[in-house]
N, C-alpha and C positions, 0 to 999 in steps of 0.2 A: 416371328411373324408380327408385322406392324399392326398397331391398333388404330382403327379409323373412327374419328369423332363425328357425331352427328352435328348438324348446324346449331341445334339448340344448346348442345354442350359447349360448343365454341363460344357462343354468346355469353354464357354463364362464366366461363373461365376469363374472358376479357373484362367482364364487369368486376370480378374480384381483383384483377391486377390493377385496374384503375382506382379502386377503393384503397388498396395498399399504397399506391403512389400519393393519393390525396393525404392519407395519414402521415406519411413521411414528410410531405411538404408542410403540413400544418405543424408538425413537431419542429422541423427546422426553422420555420417562421417564428414560433414561440421562443425557441432558443436564442435566435438573433435579437428578438425584441427584449428578452431578459438581459442578454449581454449588453445591449445598448443602454437599457435602463441602469444597469450596474455601473457602466462607464459614466453615464450622466451623473449618477449619485456620487461616484468617487471624485469626478472632476468638478463637481458643482457643490452639492450639499455638504459632503464630508471632506472636501479638499483641505480646509483650514485645520481641521482636527488631525488629519493624517500627516500634514506637513509638520505639525507640532510634535506628533508622536515620533516621526522620523528624526526630528531635531533632538528630542530627548534621548533617543537611542544612540546618538552620536556624542552625547555629553556624559560626564560622570562627576559627582561630587567627591573630591579628594581632600584629605587632610595631610598636610605636610608632616612627615616624620622627622622631628628634630631630636638631636641627642641631648642628654642631660649635660648641664654645664660641668666644666672642669672644676675640681676642688684643688686648691693650691695652698701651700703654707706661706708664711710671711715673707719668705725669700723667693717665692715663685716656683718652688719645687712641686711637681705634680703629685697629688695624693690620690686622685680618682679621675678617670676619663672614660668616655664611651668610644668603643671601636666598632665599625660596621661588621656585622656577621649575617649569615643566611641560614634559613631552615630549608631543608630539601624534602619536598613532598612528591609522592608518586601516585599516579592515577592510571592503573593498569588497563582500564577499559578504553583508554585513548592510545594505548601502545600500537605502533605500527610494526614493532618487532616483538619477538617472544620475550616473556619475563626472564628466562635464563640468559638471553642475549643482552638484555638491559643490565642484568646483574653483572655479567661478564665485563661490560663496558665501565660500570661504576666502581667495581671492586678496587682497582689500583688507585683510583682517585680518592675514594673514601678510606682506603687502607683497611678494608673489612673483607672477610672471606666471601667468596661468591655464593656459597651455600647459605650463609646467613642472610645475605641480601635477597636471595631467591625466596627463602622462607618468609621474609618480611613482605615481599610482593604478593604473597598468597593470602594475606590477612583480610583484604577488602578490595572491592573493585575500584575504590577511589579514596583519596585523602589519607594516604599512608605516610606518616612522618618517618623518614628514613634517618635523618641526622640533624642535630642542632649545632649551632656555633661554628658554621663553616666560614673560613676566612675568604675575603674577596677573591684571592688568587685561585682557591679551590672552586669557588662558585663559577669563575670564568672558565675553568677547565670543563666543568659540567655543561655549561652553555655551548661550548665548542663541539660537544658530542652531537648536538642537533637531534636529540631524541624527543619524539612526541610523548606526552604524558608525564613529563617531569616538570615540577614547578619549584622555583626558588623564591622564597619570601624574605625580603630584607628586613633587618632590624639592627639593634645595637646590643653590645655586651659591655658591662661595666668592668673595668680593669683597675687594679690598685697596684701601681708600680712599687710602692714602698713595702708591700706585703704586710707584715705584722706591725711595722712601725707606724704609729698614729691611728691604728684601727680603733682604739678606744674612743677617739673623737670623731673620726670620719664615719664609722659604721659600715654598713653594706646594703646592697639591694638584693631582693629575691629574684626568682626566675621571671616574675612579671615586671621587673624593672622598677619596683617600688621600694623606697627606703624602709629599712627595718630597725635600724639602730643609728646612734650618733647623729651628726648633722645631715646624713642622708635621709633620716627620718624627720628631724625637727625642721629642716629647711627644704622640705619637699617642694613647696610652692616656688621657692627661688631657683631650685635646681632644674625643675621642669620648664623648659622653654615653651612659650605659647605655640600651639598648633593652629596655623592659619588655614581655614578651609577655602577651597577655590573650585570652580567648575571648569573642567578641561574638556576640549574637543577631542574626539577620537576619529581615526580614519576607518575605512571599510574593514580593515583587519582587526580593529579594536585597539590599535596602538595610540597612545596619547601624543598629541601634537604640541611640541615644545613652544611653538609660537603663542599658544593660548595661556601659558603659565603667567601668573601675576608677577609683577616686578618685585613685590614684597618677598617672594620666595628666593630671590637672588641676593637679598640683603642678609648678611651674616651678622649675628649678635655674638661677638667673641668674649663677652664679659664672663669672668670666672668668679666662683665663690672663694673668697680669700679668707683663710683662717688666721688666728693669732698664733697658731702653733709654729714653732721652729723645729723642723724635722731633725736638724743636727743635734739640738739639745735633747729632743725626744729620744733619739737613738742612744745618746750618752747616758741619759737617765735610765733607760731600759737595761743597758749593760750593767750599770752599777747596782740596780735593784736585783737583777737576776743573780749576780754574784753573791749578794748578801742572803737572799732566800735559799740558795743552795747551801751556803755555809751553815746557816742556822736551821735548816730544814723547816722553813715556814710554809704554811699552807698557801698563803697568797700575800701580795704586797701592792702598794701603790706609791707613786710619787706625783706631786703636783708642784708646778712652778707658776706662780701668779704674780703679775705686775701690780704693785701696790697702788699706783696712781689711778688706774682705771679698771682693774679686775681682769685684764687680758690673760688668758691661759696660754702660757708659752710652752708648757709641756704637761701632759697628763698620761702617766704610764700605769697600766695594770698588768700584773703577772699572776698566773699564766694568762697569755693572750690568745689570739686567733688570727688566721690569715683570711681576710674578707674575700680573696679570690676563690677560696674553697671553704666557705663558711659551713657547708653541709657536712663537713668532716669533723666538726667540733661539737662538744656538748653545749646545750642551751645556756648553761650558767656562764659560759665564757663571753656571751654577748652582752651581759649586764654590766653597765658601768657602775660598779658598786661604790666608787668614790663619790657618786652622786645619789645613789639609791639606798645604800645600806647605812643604818645607824649604829653607832657604838658610843660607849661612854668614854670621853676623851681623857679622863684622869688628870694627871699633873700638867698636861699640855694646856689645860683650861685655866690654870692658875694665873697666868699673865692677864687673861681677860678679866678675871675677878679682881686682880690688883687695879686694873684700869677702872673698873666700876667703883671700887673703894676710893681711889684718888679723885675720880670725877664727882663723887658725892661730897667731897671736902670734909668728910668725917674722919678721914685717914690722911696723914701727911707722909711724904716720901721718907722722912727721917725718923718716923715713929718706931718705937720698939715694943715688941710683944714677947711675953714669956712662953716658951715652949716646954711644957711638962713632959712631952714625949707620949703621954697617954692621958686622955680625959674621957669623961662621960657626958653625953648630951641627951637629955630626955631619957636617961636610963640605958642608952646605947654606948658601947665603948668605941672610941675613935683614937687611933694611934698612928704614929709615923711608920713608914714602910720598914725602917731599920731600927725600930724601938728595941727589939730584943738584943741587938748588938750595941747600940749607941745610947740607949736610955734617953734622958731628957736632953733637949737641945739648948735650954737656957734662954737668955735674952737675945732676941734676934730682931734686926731691923727688917723693913719691908724687903729690901734688896736681898738680905741674907735668907729670908723665908723662901724666896724664889731660888736662890743659889743652892740651898740645901734641900729644897723641895719638901718643906715642912708642912704636913697636913694639919697638925695642931696649930701652928702659927697662922695658917690660912683661916682656920675656923675662928680664932680670936679676932683676926682682922675683919672678917665679914660680919662678926657680931657687933661691930661698931655701927652697922647700918640697921635701921628697922627692917624687919623681914618683908614688910609690904614694899618698902622702897627697893630693896634688893630684888624682889620678884619683878617689879615694874622695869627695873634696869635690864634684866634678862629679856623681858618681853620686847623692849625697845631694840635689842640686838637681833631680834627675829627668832628667838627661841620659842618653840611651840608653833612655828609657821613653816611653810614651804619655801625653800630657797628659790629666788628668781634667777633663772639662767636660760641660755639658749640651747641647753642640752636636754634631751627627753628623760622622762621617768624620774623626776626628782621626788624625794620623800620629805615630808614635813618633820622637822626636829621635834623632839618630845621634851616636855617639861611638866612637872607635877601641877595639879590644879592650884589656883591661888589659895583656896581654902586649906589644902594640905600643907602647902609651903609655909603659910603664915601661922597655922595653928600647931604644927608639929616641928619643934626646933631642929630635930635631927635632919629634916629635909634640907633646910638651909645650910646646915653644917656639912652634910655630904656634898652638896653642890659647891661648897667652897673649895673642894679639892677635885672637882670634876666628876663626881659620881651622882647618880640619881637623875641625870639629864642625858639626853642622847642627841647626837648630831652626825652629819656626814663629814668625811674628810674635806670636801670642798667647802662646806660651811665653816669649818675651823680655819681653813686657809683665808676665807673672807674676813673673819674676825681679826686674824693677825694682820691682814692688810690694813684694816682700820686703825690698828695700833701703830703701824708703821708709816701711814700716809698723813698723819696729823688728825685722825679722828673721823674719817669719812668711810661710811659703809658703801662700798662699790659693788656693782653687779658682776660676778664672775661670768665670763663669756668666751666662747671659742671662735666666733665669727666676726671678722672685721667688716665685711660687706661685699659688694660686687665690684670687682676690679677689672678695668679695661686695659689690657696689656699694651695696646698701641698708644692710647692717649695718656696712659698711666694715671687715670682718674679713678678714684675710689668713691663709690656710693655707699656710705657707711650704713650699717644696720643700727637702728636706734635701740638704745638700752635705757632702763630707768635711770634718772639722775641720782648721783650719790646723796646720801643722807648723813648729816653730822650726828655722831653718837658719842664722841669724846672731844674734849678740847685739845688744842695744840699743846697746852701746858701738860696735860695728862700724857699725851703721846711722847713728848720730850722727856718727861720724868722717867718713863719706862725704858728708854733706850739704854742707859748705862746699867740698869738692873738686868736686862736680858743679856747684855754683853758680859756681865760678870758670871752668868751661868756658864758661858762658854769658856771664859778665862780661868775660872776657879771652881766651877761646880760640875754638875753631871754632864755638861755639854762639851767637856774638854776634847773628846775624840773628833769634834768637828772643826777644831782650830786649823787655820791656814796661815802659814808664815807670811807676814807682810799685809794681811787683810784683817779687818775688824768685822765681826758678825755677832749677832746675839740670837738667843733661842731658848727653847725649853724642851727637855726630854719628858717622856711619859711611858710608864709601864702599868697598864690598867688591866684589872680583872674583866672577864667577859660576863656581862649580865645576861640572864635568861630567865625562863619560867622557873619560879621557885627560889631564885637567888643567883649567886655568882658561881660560875663554873671554874674548873681547874685551868682552862685555857686563858691566855692573856694576849693583849695587843700591845706591841711596843711601837713607839713613835718618837719623832723629833721634828720640831718646827723651827725654822730659822728665818731671821730677817737679815738682809744683806744688800749693800754694804752699810756698815754703821759709820756715822750716826744718822745718816739720811738714807734709809733703805729704799731700794728700788724693787726688790723681789721678796716674796715669801717662797720658801722652799720647804715642802712638807714630805715626810716619808713615813709610811705605816707598814708594819709587818704583822700579819695575823697568825697567831698560834705558832711561834717559833718553838721547835721541840728540842733543839740542842741546848747544852748547858750554857750558863752565863749569858742568857738572853735578856737584855734590857734595852731601853731606848738608847742608852749611851753606847751600847756595843753593837746592836743590830742596825739601827736606822741612822744614828748620827754619822757614821762613816759614809752612808749612802748620800746624805745631804752634802757632806764635804765634797764628794766626787762630783755631784751635780753642780755645786757652786764653782768648783775648779773648771768645769766645762763652760759655765757661764762667763767666767773671767776671760777665757780664751776667745770665745765667740764674740763677746761684746767689747773686748779690749778694755776691760775695767782696770784702771791703774791701782797700784797698792795704796792702801790708806794709811800706812805707817812704814817706817823703816824696819 
């Protein structure tokens, strides 16, 4: 049944409808006014700021990722280089496919089980590192999958093509691509190429526009860090040292080849060594270049240095004779020759014969000709008691008793006369022999030549401290035949090479430690070659050989001989006699 409205009710209903229409109209009017005001603000008052904000969103500050420089030897053989690699990250929240589907697609490329990848994808919604060190070819395969949520981050991996050969000097980098040893550490500033920042434009999808790249990014700096090392000689020295260490069951050993005129290190071998490509597999002690860091008492190999000091003082003449009793007492302490129990007194010996027979007593009498104050100052002028200057890291200062002890206690000067009571590194001893061989100049041992440009063949040399004269040419010349006699007639006979002249000195020293000397010993041989104008110092050291008949003449002299024979072949050195 229809409802009939009275006239008064109709009027009320129409009034309400008109009021609602007015409210809607007012609301729409206010909205239009607000929108218009906003448009005016955007296009007028805020226009400049918004344009700047949009421009900033289309730009990005980028630093160019440059590889570390190549490290090469003196012949250009590559010792270290960077290769491009990628890290693969997953962001599951951005996946358009299921995690198992993504894992199924990645498994054959990454050569990992599907289940393993699937488990990795469950670890977090974003930023999951799936794999490091991916080669460019592998990264390209992943890109061709066109899977959302996968990110490839480019970088570089350091590779050492020579593996163990030369690792002692080259060193290695850690996972952060920072040098941790060798020239990788000491020359970090030279090896790191400058990263040039630039602002690049991006398109609507966020891709960088190549047209906005600075021209400086297109310029390649091909300069390489060139070392003084000859990898061919290094490999030969390594083989010779390994053979001797195995034969005599030595704990460790070292070989150094130093060019006498400038201190260039042509070879430096430590055994046992390590492979810098897999440094994490080796114990920490392998990374230490103990030829630079570890001190030892040089023993008889220091006697030629003392002879040079004595001759330089002009208190001892080359032809002077000293009487060797075989055993003496200095300040109440007994001092005797190593073979006193078998040979007894040595009798009258010239300076040359004292070296030839390695007479401790003869050396004590010779150095007694110098006031102890003068002897001490001469040792200090040679750098004893100071840190060796070199471009290799972690050098250790040599040790020498205080001046008060040395001068006031005669036994200190007496033991120093035959290489005990003072400590140095193998590299420091090689430096001292270089000074004897080059006419009296103390040069800086160094492993880096400088930055080499392979196209222009220009070398920007690395500056080293200038040489310092410590002996006269006359002193150096007088020592040459004495050292040669050690090889021809003395303890250095095993180092003789037919047709070639060389000089040197053997050493078999006790190991000093807390509370005195230990049962272990260090055997060594240091040679100057070729005579009478040497070009190289060749030093070999073996630490704690445990087999029988282990002396400098038997353990290390043959190593030096093998290294010199390799030098002869590589350098084309002609025979010095028929």
